[in-house]
Each structure stands twice: as structure tokens, then as C-alpha cells.
DRENPA-3360 file (N, C-alpha, C; in nm, 2 decimals, always signed):
BEGIN
1 = MEPQNINN = -8.21/+0.10/+0.60/-8.14/-0.03/+0.60/-8.08/-0.05/+0.74 ~ -8.10/-0.16/+0.80/-8.05/-0.19/+0.93/-7.91/-0.26/+0.92 ~ -7.81/-0.22/+1.00/-7.68/-0.28/+0.99/-7.68/-0.43/+1.01 ~ -7.77/-0.49/+1.09/-7.77/-0.63/+1.11/-7.83/-0.71/+0.98 ~ -7.89/-0.63/+0.89/-7.94/-0.70/+0.77/-7.85/-0.69/+0.65 ~ -7.74/-0.62/+0.67/-7.64/-0.60/+0.56/-7.59/-0.73/+0.51 ~ -7.54/-0.82/+0.60/-7.49/-0.95/+0.56/-7.59/-1.03/+0.48 ~ -7.71/-1.03/+0.53/-7.82/-1.11/+0.45/-7.84/-1.04/+0.31;
9 = DIATLPPE = -7.84/-0.91/+0.31/-7.86/-0.85/+0.18/-7.75/-0.88/+0.08 ~ -7.63/-0.87/+0.13/-7.51/-0.90/+0.04/-7.52/-1.05/+0.00 ~ -7.55/-1.14/+0.09/-7.56/-1.28/+0.05/-7.66/-1.31/-0.05 ~ -7.76/-1.23/-0.07/-7.87/-1.25/-0.17/-7.82/-1.20/-0.31 ~ -7.71/-1.13/-0.31/-7.67/-1.07/-0.44/-7.59/-1.18/-0.52 ~ -7.59/-1.17/-0.65/-7.50/-1.26/-0.73/-7.36/-1.24/-0.70 ~ -7.27/-1.34/-0.73/-7.13/-1.33/-0.69/-7.06/-1.20/-0.74 ~ -7.09/-1.16/-0.87/-7.02/-1.04/-0.92/-7.06/-0.92/-0.84;
17 = AQRQVFDF = -7.19/-0.91/-0.81/-7.23/-0.79/-0.73/-7.17/-0.80/-0.59 ~ -7.15/-0.91/-0.53/-7.09/-0.93/-0.40/-6.95/-0.88/-0.41 ~ -6.87/-0.91/-0.51/-6.74/-0.86/-0.53/-6.74/-0.71/-0.54 ~ -6.83/-0.65/-0.61/-6.84/-0.51/-0.62/-6.86/-0.44/-0.49 ~ -6.95/-0.50/-0.41/-6.97/-0.45/-0.27/-6.84/-0.45/-0.19 ~ -6.77/-0.56/-0.19/-6.65/-0.57/-0.12/-6.54/-0.48/-0.17 ~ -6.53/-0.46/-0.30/-6.44/-0.36/-0.36/-6.48/-0.22/-0.32 ~ -6.61/-0.19/-0.31/-6.65/-0.06/-0.27/-6.62/-0.03/-0.12;
25 = IEFLKIHY = -6.64/-0.13/-0.04/-6.60/-0.12/+0.10/-6.45/-0.09/+0.12 ~ -6.37/-0.16/+0.04/-6.22/-0.14/+0.05/-6.19/+0.00/+0.00 ~ -6.26/+0.05/-0.10/-6.24/+0.19/-0.15/-6.28/+0.29/-0.04 ~ -6.39/+0.26/+0.03/-6.43/+0.36/+0.14/-6.34/+0.35/+0.25 ~ -6.29/+0.24/+0.29/-6.19/+0.23/+0.40/-6.07/+0.31/+0.37 ~ -6.02/+0.31/+0.25/-5.90/+0.38/+0.21/-5.93/+0.53/+0.20 ~ -6.05/+0.56/+0.15/-6.09/+0.70/+0.13/-6.11/+0.77/+0.26 ~ -6.17/+0.70/+0.36/-6.20/+0.77/+0.49/-6.10/+0.74/+0.60;
33 = KRIQPGKK = -5.99/+0.68/+0.56/-5.88/+0.65/+0.66/-5.83/+0.79/+0.71 ~ -5.83/+0.80/+0.84/-5.79/+0.92/+0.91/-5.66/+0.90/+0.98 ~ -5.58/+1.01/+0.99/-5.46/+1.01/+1.08/-5.51/+1.02/+1.22 ~ -5.46/+0.94/+1.31/-5.50/+0.94/+1.45/-5.46/+1.08/+1.51 ~ -5.55/+1.14/+1.59/-5.52/+1.27/+1.65/-5.39/+1.26/+1.73 ~ -5.31/+1.36/+1.72/-5.19/+1.36/+1.80/-5.07/+1.30/+1.73 ~ -5.09/+1.23/+1.62/-4.98/+1.17/+1.55/-4.97/+1.23/+1.41 ~ -4.84/+1.25/+1.37/-4.81/+1.31/+1.24/-4.79/+1.20/+1.14;
41 = AARNKIAN = -4.83/+1.22/+1.02/-4.81/+1.12/+0.92/-4.66/+1.11/+0.89 ~ -4.62/+0.99/+0.87/-4.48/+0.96/+0.84/-4.45/+1.01/+0.70 ~ -4.34/+1.09/+0.68/-4.31/+1.14/+0.55/-4.17/+1.09/+0.51 ~ -4.16/+1.04/+0.39/-4.03/+0.99/+0.34/-3.96/+1.11/+0.28 ~ -3.83/+1.11/+0.30/-3.75/+1.21/+0.23/-3.74/+1.17/+0.09 ~ -3.74/+1.27/+0.00/-3.74/+1.24/-0.14/-3.61/+1.16/-0.18 ~ -3.50/+1.18/-0.11/-3.38/+1.11/-0.14/-3.39/+0.96/-0.12 ~ -3.49/+0.92/-0.04/-3.51/+0.78/-0.02/-3.61/+0.71/-0.12;
49 = ESFIGIWD = -3.66/+0.79/-0.21/-3.75/+0.73/-0.31/-3.68/+0.65/-0.41 ~ -3.74/+0.54/-0.45/-3.68/+0.45/-0.54/-3.64/+0.51/-0.68 ~ -3.71/+0.61/-0.72/-3.68/+0.66/-0.86/-3.56/+0.76/-0.86 ~ -3.51/+0.80/-0.75/-3.39/+0.89/-0.74/-3.27/+0.82/-0.80 ~ -3.21/+0.88/-0.89/-3.09/+0.83/-0.95/-3.11/+0.73/-1.07 ~ -3.23/+0.72/-1.12/-3.25/+0.62/-1.22/-3.18/+0.66/-1.36 ~ -3.16/+0.79/-1.37/-3.09/+0.83/-1.50/-2.94/+0.85/-1.48 ~ -2.89/+0.83/-1.36/-2.75/+0.85/-1.33/-2.66/+0.76/-1.42;
57 = GRKDICGP = -2.57/+0.82/-1.49/-2.47/+0.74/-1.57/-2.53/+0.71/-1.71 ~ -2.65/+0.75/-1.75/-2.70/+0.72/-1.88/-2.64/+0.82/-1.98 ~ -2.55/+0.77/-2.06/-2.48/+0.86/-2.16/-2.57/+0.88/-2.29 ~ -2.67/+0.79/-2.31/-2.75/+0.80/-2.43/-2.86/+0.90/-2.42 ~ -2.89/+0.94/-2.30/-3.00/+1.04/-2.29/-2.96/+1.17/-2.21 ~ -2.86/+1.17/-2.14/-2.82/+1.28/-2.06/-2.68/+1.34/-2.11 ~ -2.68/+1.47/-2.12/-2.56/+1.54/-2.16/-2.48/+1.56/-2.03 ~ -2.37/+1.63/-2.05/-2.29/+1.66/-1.93/-2.36/+1.75/-1.83;
65 = VY = -2.33/+1.73/-1.70/-2.39/+1.82/-1.60/-2.29/+1.93/-1.58 ~ -2.34/+2.06/-1.59/-2.26/+2.17/-1.57/-2.28/+2.24/-1.44;
% end
């Protein structure tokens, strides 16, 4: 398959198959996304996560903290 023919090949597919092709391309972009050399991935501290503290003050499910 030649890269210049891909657009024509996709255009000949039915609309549902075209959507599947585009979905698969998005999957591949995410799957093969690489960290640029020399840069570290940004890491969030767990204390900044939105789920921290969601049980705080819940008397109905938590007993006293010792």
C-alpha cells in the first residue's frame, strides 16, 4: 500500500468503516506517543489528585482515626 493512496482507499469505504479507521488512527497515536528525548514526564503528586479526601468527614462509613 502506497501512502499517497491511503486517502483514496479510505474515501471508498462506507461511513462506518471510515469512522473505524479514524478511531484506530487515534488509538495508534496514543499508543505510540513517545516522551521526547531529554524531557521527563510530568508527574503529579498524589496529594494533588482529585480523589484525595473524598471520605473525609464521612461519619456513616468511617470510624474514628487512631
